[in-house]
All heavy atoms as an XYZ file, in Angstrom:
808
protein
N      -7.898     24.500     20.647
C      -8.226     23.136     20.354
C      -8.737     22.522     21.640
O      -8.053     22.570     22.680
C      -7.022     22.395     19.801
C      -7.374     20.954     19.414
S      -6.105     19.900     18.711
C      -4.853     20.884     17.992
N      -9.887     21.877     21.607
C     -10.500     21.264     22.821
C     -10.072     19.797     22.832
O      -9.399     19.312     21.920
C     -11.985     21.467     22.851
C     -12.717     20.822     21.733
O     -12.302     19.807     21.177
N     -13.810     21.423     21.312
N     -10.586     19.062     23.869
C     -10.162     17.634     24.029
C     -10.691     16.827     22.892
O     -10.031     15.859     22.516
C     -10.699     17.175     25.388
N     -11.870     17.062     22.358
C     -12.483     16.292     21.307
C     -11.646     16.449     20.001
O     -11.359     15.498     19.300
C     -13.903     16.698     21.003
C     -14.842     16.246     22.065
O     -14.537     15.288     22.826
O     -15.954     16.769     22.176
N     -11.192     17.683     19.721
C     -10.295     17.970     18.607
C      -8.978     17.181     18.773
O      -8.457     16.620     17.805
C     -10.023     19.438     18.412
C     -11.248     20.233     17.921
O     -12.209     19.547     17.414
O     -11.289     21.465     18.084
N      -8.460     17.195     19.940
C      -7.196     16.520     20.219
C      -7.336     15.018     20.010
O      -6.460     14.367     19.371
C      -6.715     16.786     21.639
O      -5.555     16.092     21.921
N      -8.411     14.428     20.466
C      -8.633     12.981     20.279
C      -8.881     12.673     18.827
O      -8.361     11.637     18.330
C      -9.843     12.516     21.120
N      -9.589     13.508     18.112
C      -9.848     13.259     16.691
C      -8.566     13.327     15.896
O      -8.244     12.496     15.040
C     -10.846     14.249     16.153
C     -11.274     14.024     14.728
C     -12.281     15.011     14.235
N     -11.760     16.381     14.343
C     -10.927     16.927     13.479
N     -10.395     16.249     12.475
N     -10.467     18.141     13.640
N      -7.718     14.370     16.202
C      -6.447     14.503     15.516
C      -5.533     13.258     15.838
O      -4.796     12.809     14.948
C      -5.696     15.764     15.915
C      -6.392     17.031     15.341
S      -6.373     17.026     13.506
C      -4.690     17.317     13.178
N      -5.544     12.815     17.097
C      -4.772     11.607     17.449
C      -5.209     10.420     16.608
O      -4.402      9.658     16.165
C      -4.838     11.355     18.923
C      -3.976     10.334     19.463
C      -4.048     10.186     20.955
N      -5.421      9.918     21.435
C      -6.072     10.804     22.212
N      -5.489     11.940     22.510
N      -7.300     10.545     22.583
N      -6.507     10.249     16.450
C      -7.058      9.122     15.660
C      -6.612      9.259     14.225
O      -6.282      8.266     13.561
C      -8.585      9.065     15.801
C      -9.025      8.554     17.169
O      -8.191      8.099     17.916
O     -10.217      8.783     17.436
N      -6.658     10.470     13.649
C      -6.349     10.674     12.281
C      -4.858     10.438     12.044
O      -4.462      9.787     11.057
C      -6.673     12.110     11.824
C      -8.176     12.425     11.745
C      -8.419     13.892     11.391
C      -8.851     11.509     10.676
N      -4.020     10.869     12.988
C      -2.588     10.644     12.855
C      -2.249      9.121     12.964
O      -1.367      8.563     12.267
C      -1.756     11.478     13.869
C      -1.806     12.937     13.592
C      -1.178     13.662     14.789
C      -1.157     13.297     12.295
N      -2.978      8.434     13.880
C      -2.851      6.962     13.996
C      -3.225      6.300     12.703
O      -2.586      5.341     12.247
C      -3.602      6.444     15.121
N      -4.268      6.780     12.062
C      -4.675      6.247     10.811
C      -3.615      6.439      9.710
O      -3.382      5.572      8.857
C      -6.034      6.811     10.318
O      -6.438      6.302      9.083
N      -2.990      7.566      9.737
C      -1.898      7.799      8.744
C      -0.747      6.863      9.011
O      -0.155      6.356      8.044
C      -1.398      9.307      8.907
C      -2.292     10.269      8.210
O      -3.130      9.933      7.337
N      -2.170     11.538      8.528
N      -0.397      6.629     10.273
C       0.681      5.644     10.548
C       0.317      4.278     10.116
O       1.156      3.502      9.599
C       1.048      5.698     12.058
C       1.746      6.938     12.493
C       2.247      6.858     13.898
N       1.216      6.655     14.845
C       0.507      7.609     15.437
N       0.727      8.905     15.158
N      -0.420      7.294     16.336
N      -0.943      3.927     10.273
C      -1.389      2.619      9.871
C      -1.383      2.479      8.365
O      -0.965      1.410      7.798
C      -2.861      2.317     10.358
O      -2.840      2.453     11.763
C      -3.329      0.976      9.941
N      -1.771      3.516      7.620
C      -1.657      3.491      6.153
C      -0.195      3.334      5.737
O       0.106      2.527      4.857
C      -2.248      4.802      5.578
C      -2.061      4.904      4.083
C      -2.804      3.805      3.293
C      -2.555      6.268      3.593
N       0.736      3.981      6.410
C       2.109      3.888      6.088
C       2.613      2.453      6.335
O       3.423      1.909      5.551
C       2.964      4.864      6.873
C       2.802      6.329      6.485
C       3.576      7.233      7.350
C       3.214      6.562      4.982
N       2.049      1.765      7.350
C       2.396      0.379      7.582
C       1.884     -0.526      6.471
O       2.602     -1.473      6.024
C       1.785     -0.090      8.960
N       0.695     -0.244      5.978
C       0.147     -0.989      4.798
C       1.059     -0.808      3.583
O       1.349     -1.722      2.810
C      -1.250     -0.510      4.490
C      -2.361     -1.079      5.279
C      -2.960     -0.523      6.307
C      -2.962     -2.366      5.136
N      -3.955     -1.319      6.806
C      -3.943     -2.508      6.130
C      -2.761     -3.454      4.272
C      -4.760     -3.612      6.220
C      -3.571     -4.571      4.379
C      -4.548     -4.676      5.336
N       1.499      0.468      3.375
C       2.402      0.757      2.236
C       3.712      0.063      2.402
O       4.233     -0.524      1.418
C       2.547      2.290      2.127
C       1.225      2.929      1.658
C       3.682      2.612      1.118
C       1.235      4.429      1.620
N       4.278      0.055      3.586
C       5.566     -0.651      3.786
C       5.390     -2.197      3.512
O       6.247     -2.854      2.929
C       6.046     -0.471      5.226
C       6.712      0.902      5.467
C       7.389      0.894      6.820
N       6.528      0.594      7.928
C       5.817      1.464      8.571
N       5.894      2.748      8.219
N       5.112      1.119      9.632
N       4.261     -2.710      3.942
C       3.965     -4.136      3.676
C       3.855     -4.383      2.183
O       4.387     -5.352      1.683
C       2.710     -4.538      4.414
O       2.890     -4.307      5.850
C       2.398     -6.017      4.184
N       3.177     -3.476      1.462
C       3.026     -3.591      0.006
C       4.351     -3.560     -0.665
O       4.646     -4.393     -1.502
C       2.105     -2.499     -0.530
N       5.155     -2.647     -0.282
C       6.549     -2.557     -0.899
C       7.322     -3.793     -0.582
O       8.081     -4.267     -1.433
C       7.272     -1.255     -0.394
C       6.559     -0.008     -0.968
C       8.740     -1.270     -0.776
C       6.982      1.283     -0.392
N       7.257     -4.265      0.629
C       8.016     -5.471      0.963
C       7.589     -6.720      0.158
O       8.355     -7.448     -0.317
C       7.756     -5.851      2.480
O       8.287     -4.777      3.254
N       6.255     -6.846      0.003
C       5.763     -7.949     -0.809
C       6.241     -7.815     -2.279
O       6.621     -8.807     -2.895
C       4.225     -8.039     -0.801
C       3.747     -9.008      0.226
C       3.720     -8.702      1.530
C       3.266    -10.275     -0.159
C       3.289     -9.574      2.520
C       2.850    -11.201      0.778
C       2.810    -10.832      2.146
N       6.124     -6.636     -2.877
C       6.551     -6.445     -4.198
C       8.024     -6.661     -4.359
O       8.483     -7.287     -5.299
C       6.204     -4.992     -4.676
N       8.846     -6.164     -3.426
C      10.304     -6.376     -3.468
C      10.656     -7.890     -3.333
O      11.521     -8.394     -4.073
N      10.009     -8.530     -2.436
C      10.247    -10.003     -2.262
C       9.733    -10.729     -3.530
O      10.433    -11.666     -4.015
C       9.533    -10.514     -1.025
C       9.797    -11.997     -0.746
C      11.303    -12.234     -0.531
C       9.065    -12.338      0.550
N       8.645    -10.281     -4.104
C       8.181    -10.909     -5.346
C       9.175    -10.761     -6.485
O       9.448    -11.701     -7.261
N       9.808     -9.545     -6.594
C      10.863     -9.327     -7.606
C      12.051    -10.272     -7.382
O      12.541    -10.864     -8.286
C      11.295     -7.877     -7.551
C      12.392     -7.586     -8.548
C      12.090     -7.387     -9.882
C      13.736     -7.531     -8.172
C      13.086     -7.074    -10.798
C      14.724     -7.234     -9.073
C      14.356     -7.061    -10.378
N      12.437    -10.347     -6.111
C      13.619    -11.206     -5.784
C      13.295    -12.691     -6.103
O      14.113    -13.411     -6.690
C      13.982    -11.045     -4.323
N      12.098    -13.107     -5.756
C      11.734    -14.495     -6.090
C      11.699    -14.747     -7.595
O      12.211    -15.767     -8.092
C      10.364    -14.873     -5.447
C       9.815    -16.161     -6.011
C      10.508    -14.955     -3.914
N      11.094    -13.777     -8.305
C      10.966    -13.956     -9.762
C      12.312    -13.936    -10.499
O      12.533    -14.648    -11.432
C      10.003    -12.918    -10.340
N      13.200    -13.056    -10.048
C      14.462    -12.856    -10.764
C      15.610    -13.669    -10.247
O      16.489    -14.090    -11.023
C      14.847    -11.342    -10.721
C      13.949    -10.501    -11.558
C      14.029    -10.865    -12.985
C      13.169    -10.010    -13.894
N      13.238    -10.404    -15.276
N      15.646    -13.958     -8.985
C      16.782    -14.649     -8.404
C      16.543    -15.998     -7.885
O      17.418    -16.714     -7.478
C      17.459    -13.792     -7.347
C      17.795    -12.400     -7.818
C      17.150    -11.295     -7.309
C      18.715    -12.207     -8.817
C      17.492    -10.021     -7.774
C      19.017    -10.974     -9.281
C      18.398     -9.844     -8.719
N      15.276    -16.429     -7.749
C      14.911    -17.732     -7.246
C      14.713    -18.759     -8.372
O      13.906    -19.629     -8.150
N      15.418    -18.633     -9.409
C      15.222    -19.489    -10.562
C      16.270    -20.615    -10.618
O      17.447    -20.341    -10.598
C      15.252    -18.730    -11.850
C      14.162    -17.747    -11.956
C      14.183    -17.009    -13.264
N      12.916    -16.239    -13.390
C      12.492    -15.828    -14.582
N      13.121    -16.074    -15.625
N      11.358    -15.180    -14.617
N      15.735    -21.795    -10.774
C      16.573    -22.898    -11.110
C      15.940    -23.526    -12.328
O      14.755    -23.177    -12.653
C      16.574    -23.961     -9.991
O      15.316    -24.469     -9.763
C      17.173    -23.406     -8.691
N      16.613    -24.320    -13.097
C      16.024    -24.827    -14.348
C      14.689    -25.468    -14.114
O      13.803    -25.392    -14.975
C      17.047    -25.797    -14.833
C      18.328    -25.339    -14.276
C      18.006    -24.744    -12.942
N      14.458    -26.120    -12.978
C      13.136    -26.794    -12.806
C      12.090    -25.922    -12.234
O      10.908    -26.332    -12.217
C      13.386    -27.981    -11.889
O      13.818    -27.518    -10.606
N      12.403    -24.706    -11.720
C      11.399    -23.835    -11.085
C      11.178    -22.485    -11.727
O      10.667    -21.559    -11.099
C      11.734    -23.662     -9.629
O      13.004    -22.969     -9.517
C      11.808    -24.967     -8.869
N      11.619    -22.313    -13.016
C      11.520    -20.989    -13.584
C      10.085    -20.484    -13.660
O       9.794    -19.407    -13.350
C      12.234    -20.986    -15.053
C      13.693    -21.076    -14.846
C      11.814    -19.773    -15.820
C      14.468    -21.231    -16.106
N       9.192    -21.326    -14.132
C       7.778    -20.901    -14.282
C       7.164    -20.628    -12.905
O       6.450    -19.647    -12.776
C       6.989    -21.968    -15.030
N       7.408    -21.486    -11.938
C       6.852    -21.336    -10.647
C       7.346    -20.073     -9.944
O       6.551    -19.330     -9.359
C       7.102    -22.551     -9.769
N       8.629    -19.785    -10.033
C       9.194    -18.582     -9.381
C       8.638    -17.342    -10.003
O       8.389    -16.334     -9.381
C      10.686    -18.635     -9.292
O      11.299    -18.578    -10.598
N       8.564    -17.374    -11.336
C       8.007    -16.167    -12.038
C       6.537    -15.904    -11.663
O       6.158    -14.773    -11.358
N       5.743    -16.990    -11.593
C       4.382    -16.846    -11.187
C       4.203    -16.361     -9.773
O       3.391    -15.472     -9.487
C       3.598    -18.159    -11.400
O       3.610    -18.530    -12.769
N       5.037    -16.936     -8.895
C       4.982    -16.510     -7.467
C       5.382    -15.022     -7.340
O       4.772    -14.283     -6.554
C       5.801    -17.387     -6.631
C       5.884    -17.130     -5.120
C       4.501    -17.295     -4.570
C       6.812    -18.092     -4.429
N       6.407    -14.584     -8.047
C       6.853    -13.228     -8.014
C       5.760    -12.277     -8.533
O       5.569    -11.212     -7.870
N       5.067    -12.656     -9.575
C       3.989    -11.790    -10.115
C       2.862    -11.765     -9.086
O       2.339    -10.682     -8.820
C       3.495    -12.391    -11.445
C       4.588    -12.185    -12.486
C       2.202    -11.675    -11.927
C       4.310    -12.983    -13.735
N       2.505    -12.875     -8.508
C       1.441    -12.916     -7.475
C       1.753    -12.033     -6.294
O       0.913    -11.355     -5.782
C       1.191    -14.352     -7.085
N       3.023    -12.081     -5.850
C       3.413    -11.280     -4.697
C       3.354     -9.800     -5.013
O       2.963     -9.017     -4.171
C       4.780    -11.744     -4.224
C       4.766    -13.062     -3.600
S       6.381    -13.583     -2.987
C       6.417    -12.646     -1.521
N       3.752     -9.446     -6.229
C       3.670     -8.021     -6.588
C       2.198     -7.555     -6.739
O       1.879     -6.436     -6.326
C       4.360     -7.838     -7.953
O       5.734     -8.078     -7.818
N       1.318     -8.365     -7.262
C      -0.108     -8.054     -7.317
C      -0.670     -7.949     -5.911
O      -1.442     -7.048     -5.594
C      -0.879     -9.082     -8.176
C      -2.365     -8.890     -8.025
C      -0.463     -8.951     -9.655
N      -0.254     -8.845     -5.069
C      -0.699     -8.804     -3.643
C      -0.251     -7.512     -2.991
O      -0.930     -6.912     -2.185
C      -0.185    -10.031     -2.911
C      -0.784    -10.287     -1.485
C      -2.274    -10.477     -1.637
C      -0.157    -11.554     -0.949
N       0.996     -7.059     -3.310
C       1.472     -5.778     -2.799
C       0.557     -4.635     -3.213
O       0.238     -3.775     -2.415
N       0.171     -4.645     -4.486
C      -0.730     -3.567     -4.992
C      -2.062     -3.640     -4.235
O      -2.575     -2.591     -3.855
C      -0.943     -3.721     -6.463
N      -2.563     -4.829     -3.973
C      -3.850     -4.959     -3.286
C      -3.684     -4.498     -1.827
O      -4.613     -3.865     -1.308
C      -4.308     -6.438     -3.312
C      -4.784     -6.899     -4.678
C      -5.131     -8.387     -4.599
C      -5.923     -6.133     -5.170
N      -2.539     -4.747     -1.198
C      -2.339     -4.302      0.177
C      -2.384     -2.762      0.197
O      -2.920     -2.176      1.122
C      -1.025     -4.766      0.741
C      -1.038     -6.178      1.186
C       0.138     -6.914      1.305
C      -2.161     -6.794      1.621
C       0.175     -8.212      1.756
C      -2.193     -8.119      2.031
C      -1.038     -8.801      2.130
N      -1.720     -2.109     -0.761
C      -1.720     -0.670     -0.779
C      -3.166     -0.112     -0.935
O      -3.597      0.832     -0.291
C      -0.847     -0.127     -1.885
N      -3.967     -0.761     -1.796
C      -5.324     -0.329     -2.025
C      -6.220     -0.597     -0.789
O      -7.085      0.221     -0.446
C      -5.906     -0.988     -3.247
C      -5.251     -0.575     -4.577
C      -5.784     -1.363     -5.791
C      -5.358      0.880     -4.869
N      -6.009     -1.738     -0.159
C      -6.859     -2.039      1.040
C      -6.466     -1.029      2.147
O      -7.380     -0.538      2.850
C      -6.539     -3.493      1.555
C      -7.062     -3.690      2.944
C      -7.174     -4.492      0.577
N      -5.204     -0.701      2.329
C      -4.788      0.332      3.265
C      -5.401      1.655      2.999
O      -5.848      2.329      3.907
N      -5.389      2.058      1.755
C      -6.041      3.324      1.370
C      -7.514      3.294      1.681
O      -8.054      4.272      2.195
C      -5.801      3.588     -0.129
C      -6.391      4.907     -0.619
C      -5.872      6.122      0.131
C      -6.112      5.051     -2.120
N      -8.216      2.191      1.360
C      -9.642      2.112      1.626
C      -9.920      2.190      3.128
O     -10.840      2.913      3.542
C     -10.209      0.790      1.046
N      -9.127      1.515      3.940
C      -9.268      1.605      5.419
C      -9.069      3.016      5.920
O      -9.800      3.516      6.765
C      -8.293      0.650      6.069
C      -8.583     -0.813      5.869
C      -9.775     -1.261      6.652
O     -10.002     -0.772      7.814
O     -10.498     -2.121      6.181
N      -8.024      3.671      5.384
C      -7.732      5.048      5.717
C      -8.864      5.997      5.353
O      -9.238      6.837      6.198
C      -6.403      5.465      5.100
C      -6.033      6.868      5.451
N      -5.558      7.254      6.668
C      -5.855      7.957      4.670
C      -5.240      8.500      6.701
N      -5.433      8.958      5.511
N      -9.352      5.798      4.200
C     -10.501      6.668      3.742
C     -11.748      6.478      4.655
O     -12.474      7.408      4.921
C     -10.843      6.390      2.292
C      -9.722      6.817      1.277
C      -9.474      8.282      1.316
O     -10.381      9.083      1.513
N      -8.211      8.638      1.097
N     -11.899      5.204      5.051
C     -13.032      4.940      5.969
C     -12.918      5.646      7.303
O     -13.926      6.163      7.826
N     -11.713      5.703      7.842
C     -11.423      6.372      9.132
C     -11.672      7.914      8.864
O     -12.298      8.564      9.725
C     -10.039      6.153      9.587
C      -9.657      7.068     10.742
C      -9.920      4.692     10.031
N     -11.235      8.449      7.756
C     -11.390      9.871      7.466
C     -12.892     10.196      7.367
O     -13.327     11.282      7.810
C     -10.718     10.266      6.192
C      -9.164     10.241      6.259
C      -8.587     10.622      4.863
C      -8.633     11.086      7.349
N     -13.699      9.304      6.766
C     -15.142      9.625      6.706
C     -15.795      9.561      8.064
O     -16.652     10.277      8.366
C     -15.803      8.557      5.747
C     -15.631      8.917      4.312
C     -16.556      8.041      3.414
N     -16.208      6.578      3.543
C     -15.262      6.024      2.817
N     -14.522      6.703      1.955
N     -15.022      4.721      2.948
N     -15.329      8.601      8.907
C     -15.909      8.431     10.199
C     -15.511      9.609     11.142
O     -16.284      9.994     11.957
C     -15.438      7.076     10.843
C     -16.121      6.752     12.061
C     -15.834      5.317     12.528
C     -14.555      5.370     13.335
N     -14.247      4.051     13.915
N     -14.307     10.111     11.002
C     -13.806     11.172     11.870
C     -14.012     12.555     11.247
O     -13.060     13.327     11.089
C     -12.308     10.935     12.143
C     -11.997      9.695     12.908
C     -12.412      9.778     14.321
O     -12.543     10.882     14.930
O     -12.660      8.682     14.906
N     -15.265     12.857     10.908
C     -15.559     14.173     10.328
C     -15.296     15.269     11.359
O     -15.758     15.191     12.497
C     -16.968     14.221      9.885
C     -17.228     13.318      8.701
C     -18.070     14.014      7.708
N     -18.284     13.207      6.513
C     -17.736     13.501      5.363
N     -16.964     14.581      5.208
N     -17.903     12.720      4.319
N     -14.588     16.306     11.012
C     -14.289     17.359     11.941
C     -15.502     18.297     12.112
O     -16.247     18.516     11.164
C     -13.119     18.116     11.330
C     -13.262     17.887      9.905
C     -13.906     16.536      9.739
N     -15.617     18.837     13.275
C     -16.704     19.812     13.485
C     -16.268     21.151     12.779
O     -15.061     21.292     12.422
C     -16.786     20.068     15.024
C     -15.482     19.568     15.522
C     -15.001     18.499     14.551
N     -17.174     22.089     12.570
C     -16.861     23.318     11.915
C     -15.802     24.044     12.685
O     -15.863     24.187     13.894
C     -18.143     24.132     11.794
N     -14.768     24.535     11.932
C     -13.728     25.277     12.502
C     -12.579     24.479     13.121
O     -11.559     25.063     13.578
N     -12.682     23.192     13.174
C     -11.654     22.348     13.717
C     -10.531     22.145     12.664
O     -10.740     22.260     11.465
C     -12.222     21.010     14.105
N      -9.304     21.916     13.121
C      -8.209     21.712     12.166
C      -8.406     20.413     11.376
O      -8.914     19.421     11.886
C      -6.992     21.613     13.093
C      -7.470     21.236     14.428
C      -8.885     21.812     14.516
N      -8.051     20.492     10.108
C      -8.227     19.362      9.215
C      -6.875     19.110      8.480
O      -6.370     20.005      7.799
C      -9.315     19.656      8.162
C      -9.474     18.480      7.222
C     -10.659     19.949      8.838
N      -6.319     17.938      8.649
C      -5.026     17.659      7.967
C      -5.317     17.458      6.438
O      -6.401     17.085      6.032
C      -4.528     16.359      8.579
C      -5.743     15.741      9.188
C      -6.682     16.849      9.535
N      -4.343     17.691      5.671
C      -4.459     17.470      4.193
C      -4.636     15.974      3.950
O      -3.940     15.135      4.570
C      -3.216     17.996      3.498
N      -5.559     15.623      3.034
C      -5.848     14.225      2.740
C      -4.992     13.716      1.577
O      -4.786     12.550      1.443
C      -7.294     14.046      2.415
C      -8.164     14.250      3.600
C      -9.625     14.007      3.216
N     -10.462     14.124      4.432
C     -11.672     13.659      4.521
N     -12.206     13.114      3.452
N     -12.319     13.807      5.595
N      -4.560     14.606      0.652
C      -4.002     14.113     -0.596
C      -2.604     13.449     -0.420
O      -2.291     12.529     -1.200
C      -3.887     15.256     -1.611
C      -2.915     16.326     -1.253
C      -3.125     17.514     -0.603
C      -1.495     16.329     -1.594
N      -1.987     18.216     -0.482
C      -0.951     17.512     -1.094
C      -0.680     15.429     -2.246
C       0.393     17.837     -1.225
C       0.658     15.737     -2.374
C       1.159     16.931     -1.866
N      -1.797     13.817      0.514
C      -0.418     13.158      0.577
C      -0.576     11.600      0.839
O       0.113     10.848      0.246
C       0.306     13.856      1.734
C      -0.343     15.204      1.848
C      -1.755     14.954      1.487
N      -1.432     11.271      1.742
C      -1.578      9.849      2.055
C      -2.206      9.118      0.917
O      -1.726      7.996      0.547
C      -2.439      9.708      3.330
N      -3.206      9.701      0.278
C      -3.838      9.037     -0.879
C      -2.868      8.932     -1.982
O      -2.787      7.912     -2.707
C      -5.073      9.831     -1.257
N      -2.053     10.007     -2.237
C      -1.119      9.950     -3.348
C      -0.040      8.871     -3.103
O       0.373      8.205     -4.048
C      -0.462     11.296     -3.517
N       0.449      8.730     -1.857
C       1.460      7.759     -1.545
C       0.931      6.324     -1.727
O       1.638      5.508     -2.346
C       1.944      7.894     -0.081
N      -0.246      6.073     -1.296
C      -0.815      4.742     -1.500
C      -1.115      4.465     -2.965
O      -0.870      3.349     -3.417
C      -2.136      4.626     -0.648
N      -1.639      5.431     -3.690
C      -1.907      5.220     -5.099
C      -0.595      4.987     -5.886
O      -0.505      4.151     -6.769
C      -2.668      6.402     -5.665
N       0.428      5.765     -5.593
C       1.744      5.571     -6.223
C       2.302      4.203     -5.924
O       2.903      3.568     -6.776
C       2.733      6.667     -5.859
S       2.346      8.243     -6.588
N       2.183      3.787     -4.663
C       2.667      2.423     -4.268
C       1.943      1.355     -5.064
O       2.544      0.425     -5.615
C       2.546      2.267     -2.804
S       3.064      0.634     -2.246
N       0.603      1.484     -5.115
C      -0.184      0.452     -5.800
C       0.193      0.446     -7.291
O       0.328     -0.636     -7.891
C      -1.681      0.767     -5.664
N       0.321      1.632     -7.895
C       0.743      1.695     -9.308
C       2.120      1.087     -9.502
O       2.377      0.353    -10.488
C       0.739      3.180     -9.787
C       1.071      3.418    -11.203
C       0.073      2.691    -12.143
C       1.156      4.893    -11.520
N       3.092      1.399     -8.624
C       4.392      0.809     -8.786
C       4.388     -0.715     -8.671
O       5.070     -1.403     -9.447
C       5.357      1.432     -7.704
N       3.589     -1.244     -7.731
C       3.477     -2.684     -7.579
C       2.844     -3.305     -8.825
O       3.307     -4.382     -9.332
C       2.676     -3.004     -6.340
S       3.464     -2.628     -4.818
N       1.784     -2.654     -9.386
C       1.167     -3.142    -10.588
C       2.158     -3.122    -11.810
O       2.195     -4.041    -12.545
C      -0.078     -2.327    -10.875
N       2.905     -2.046    -11.891
C       3.878     -1.999    -12.981
C       4.969     -3.029    -12.844
O       5.398     -3.661    -13.797
C       4.544     -0.575    -12.994
S       3.431      0.677    -13.621
N       5.374     -3.329    -11.584
C       6.368     -4.379    -11.340
C       5.766     -5.688    -11.763
O       6.435     -6.562    -12.420
C       6.824     -4.367     -9.897
C       7.834     -5.452     -9.537
C       9.138     -5.335    -10.314
C       8.079     -5.434     -8.035
N       4.540     -5.959    -11.435
C       3.903     -7.228    -11.813
C       3.820     -7.344    -13.336
O       4.087     -8.437    -13.888
C       2.450     -7.306    -11.205
N       3.504     -6.239    -14.025
C       3.465     -6.247    -15.467
C       4.824     -6.511    -16.063
O       5.001     -7.298    -17.009
C       2.841     -4.916    -16.014
N       5.839     -5.912    -15.470
C       7.256     -6.097    -15.938
C       7.641     -7.580    -15.765
O       8.196     -8.175    -16.680
C       8.175     -5.215    -15.210
C       9.632     -5.580    -15.348
C      10.307     -5.340    -16.519
C      10.340     -6.212    -14.301
C      11.649     -5.704    -16.704
C      11.613     -6.620    -14.458
C      12.302     -6.332    -15.604
O      13.601     -6.771    -15.781
N       7.321     -8.114    -14.593
C       7.645     -9.525    -14.364
C       6.898    -10.451    -15.294
O       7.506    -11.457    -15.756
C       7.396     -9.881    -12.880
C       8.259     -9.193    -11.830
C       7.802     -9.538    -10.429
C       9.733     -9.598    -12.016
N       5.671    -10.141    -15.562
C       4.873    -10.975    -16.474
C       5.488    -10.888    -17.914
O       5.574    -11.872    -18.582
C       3.402    -10.503    -16.457
N       5.918     -9.722    -18.294
C       6.485     -9.563    -19.697
C       7.830    -10.200    -19.774
O       8.198    -10.727    -20.828
C       6.607     -8.059    -19.993
N       8.611    -10.181    -18.689
C       9.956    -10.726    -18.762
C      10.054    -12.175    -18.393
O      11.133    -12.814    -18.542
C      10.921     -9.925    -17.838
O      10.570    -10.101    -16.495
N       8.947    -12.765    -17.949
C       9.060    -14.192    -17.564
C       8.808    -15.099    -18.704
O       8.920    -16.335    -18.600
C       8.028    -14.495    -16.429
O       6.715    -14.374    -16.898
N       8.423    -14.567    -19.902
C       8.070    -15.415    -21.040
C       9.226    -15.921    -21.799
O      10.232    -16.271    -21.759
């Protein structure tokens, strides 16, 4: 492995860590949205807390998708030369997609249960 390969791998690993940060942020928003929707209810704020919880869960799904798009952009930019080591791409994409799906399902659950 030469110096260019080392720098490229360092950039790819940094991109993976950044994607994981996007995923953690998405999970945090969805979890906080659930808490707001389910436990932040008073008789005068039931509709508002439900709507805010749904919005935060949807925002979490969007964060996961934005993180995945940014990560894919880095992968396209950092094309390896022939014979250079290439990390597997599917684990990061699968993690982000599963996170986005879970956030979307949580938003759907909150929408269905807030009525």
